[in-house]
C-alpha positions as CSV (number, residue, x, y, z in Angstrom):
1,M,15.2,-12.9,-21.4
2,R,12.4,-9.9,-21.3
3,H,12.8,-9.1,-25.0
4,R,9.8,-6.7,-26.2
5,I,7.8,-7.3,-22.9
6,K,6.4,-4.2,-21.7
7,G,4.2,-2.9,-18.8
8,K,3.6,-4.4,-15.5
9,I,1.8,-7.9,-14.3
10,L,1.1,-6.4,-10.5
11,D,0.7,-10.1,-9.2
12,R,-2.6,-10.5,-10.8
13,K,-4.1,-12.2,-14.3
14,K,-4.6,-10.4,-17.4
15,E,-8.1,-9.9,-17.3
16,S,-8.2,-9.0,-13.4
17,R,-5.5,-6.6,-13.9
18,E,-7.1,-4.8,-16.7
19,A,-10.3,-4.4,-14.9
20,M,-8.2,-3.0,-11.9
21,L,-6.2,-0.4,-13.9
22,R,-9.8,0.7,-15.8
23,N,-11.4,1.0,-12.7
24,L,-8.6,2.8,-11.2
25,A,-8.4,5.2,-14.4
26,T,-12.2,5.7,-14.2
27,S,-11.7,6.9,-10.6
28,I,-8.8,9.2,-11.1
29,I,-10.9,11.1,-13.9
30,I,-13.9,11.3,-11.7
31,Y,-12.4,12.2,-8.3
32,E,-9.2,13.8,-9.8
33,K,-6.9,12.5,-7.5
34,V,-6.6,8.9,-5.8
35,K,-4.3,7.1,-3.1
36,T,-2.8,3.7,-4.2
37,T,0.6,1.8,-4.3
38,R,3.4,3.5,-6.7
39,A,3.3,0.4,-8.9
40,K,-0.3,0.7,-9.5
41,A,0.0,4.4,-10.2
42,K,2.8,4.0,-13.0
43,A,1.0,1.4,-14.7
44,V,-2.4,3.3,-14.9
45,R,-0.5,6.8,-15.8
46,T,-0.2,5.8,-19.2
47,M,-4.2,4.8,-19.5
48,V,-5.3,8.3,-18.1
49,E,-2.9,10.5,-20.0
50,K,-4.2,8.8,-23.0
51,S,-7.9,9.0,-22.1
52,I,-7.6,12.8,-21.7
53,T,-5.7,13.2,-24.8
54,L,-8.9,11.5,-26.6
55,G,-10.9,14.0,-24.7
56,K,-9.3,16.8,-26.2
57,T,-11.4,16.6,-29.4
58,N,-15.2,16.1,-28.5
59,N,-16.5,13.8,-31.5
60,L,-18.2,10.1,-31.8
61,K,-15.0,8.2,-32.2
62,N,-13.3,9.2,-29.5
63,R,-16.3,9.0,-27.2
64,R,-16.6,5.2,-28.6
65,E,-13.0,4.6,-27.7
66,L,-13.3,6.2,-24.3
67,L,-16.3,4.2,-23.6
68,K,-14.0,1.0,-24.3
69,I,-11.4,2.5,-21.5
70,L,-13.4,3.8,-18.9
71,Y,-16.4,2.3,-17.0
72,F,-18.7,5.2,-16.4
73,K,-20.3,7.2,-18.6
74,K,-20.1,10.2,-16.4
75,A,-16.4,9.9,-16.6
76,V,-16.7,9.8,-20.6
77,N,-18.4,13.0,-20.5
78,K,-16.3,15.0,-17.9
79,T,-13.2,14.0,-19.8
80,L,-14.7,15.2,-23.1
81,E,-16.5,18.5,-21.6
82,V,-14.4,19.2,-18.7
83,L,-10.7,17.7,-19.1
84,G,-10.5,18.0,-22.8
85,P,-10.9,21.8,-22.7
86,K,-9.0,22.2,-19.7
87,Y,-5.5,20.9,-21.3
88,K,-6.4,21.7,-24.6
89,D,-3.1,23.6,-25.2
90,R,-0.9,21.3,-23.0
91,K,0.9,18.5,-25.1
92,G,1.2,16.0,-21.9
93,G,2.0,15.2,-18.5
94,Y,-1.6,15.6,-17.4
95,T,-0.7,13.5,-14.1
96,R,1.5,14.2,-10.9
97,I,2.4,11.2,-8.6
98,T,3.5,12.4,-5.1
99,N,4.9,10.1,-2.5
100,L,3.0,9.6,1.0
101,G,5.0,7.2,2.7
102,R,4.8,3.7,3.3
103,R,1.7,1.5,4.3
104,K,1.8,0.2,7.9
105,G,0.9,-3.5,7.0
106,D,3.5,-4.4,4.5
107,A,5.7,-1.1,3.8
108,A,4.1,-0.6,0.6
109,Q,5.1,2.7,-1.4
110,I,1.9,4.6,-1.3
111,V,1.4,7.3,-3.4
112,Q,-1.2,10.0,-4.5
113,I,-1.8,10.5,-8.3
114,E,-3.7,13.2,-9.3
115,L,-4.5,15.6,-12.1
116,V,-2.5,18.6,-12.8
C-alpha cells in the first residue's frame, strides 16, 4: 500500500536523489532553464518554487535556509537579489515545463524547465 508516501524515488538512493535534485535546482536558478527528463522536472519544481518564495524576503534566516537547499552562494545571491524582487507580486507558479520530445536512446520524455 502507498499510504502517505510523497515524492518520486527516481531509481536512486535517498542521498544521491537529494544531491541530484539540489544540483538541478541550483542549475535552474543560475541558468534559468535546463533540459531534463519529465520525472526529474516534476520532482525539482517544488524545490525551485520554495526557493524563490524564500527569496522574496531578503533576511538572514531565509539566506541560511537557501544555503541548505542550493549548492552555490552565487545561486543564493541571485535568488535573493534578482529573482525575489522579480517575482515579488506573483503568488506562485514561477516555473514552466515545456515538452521537447523523446530521447533517442531510451525514449525518455525530455522537457525544458524554465523560470517564467
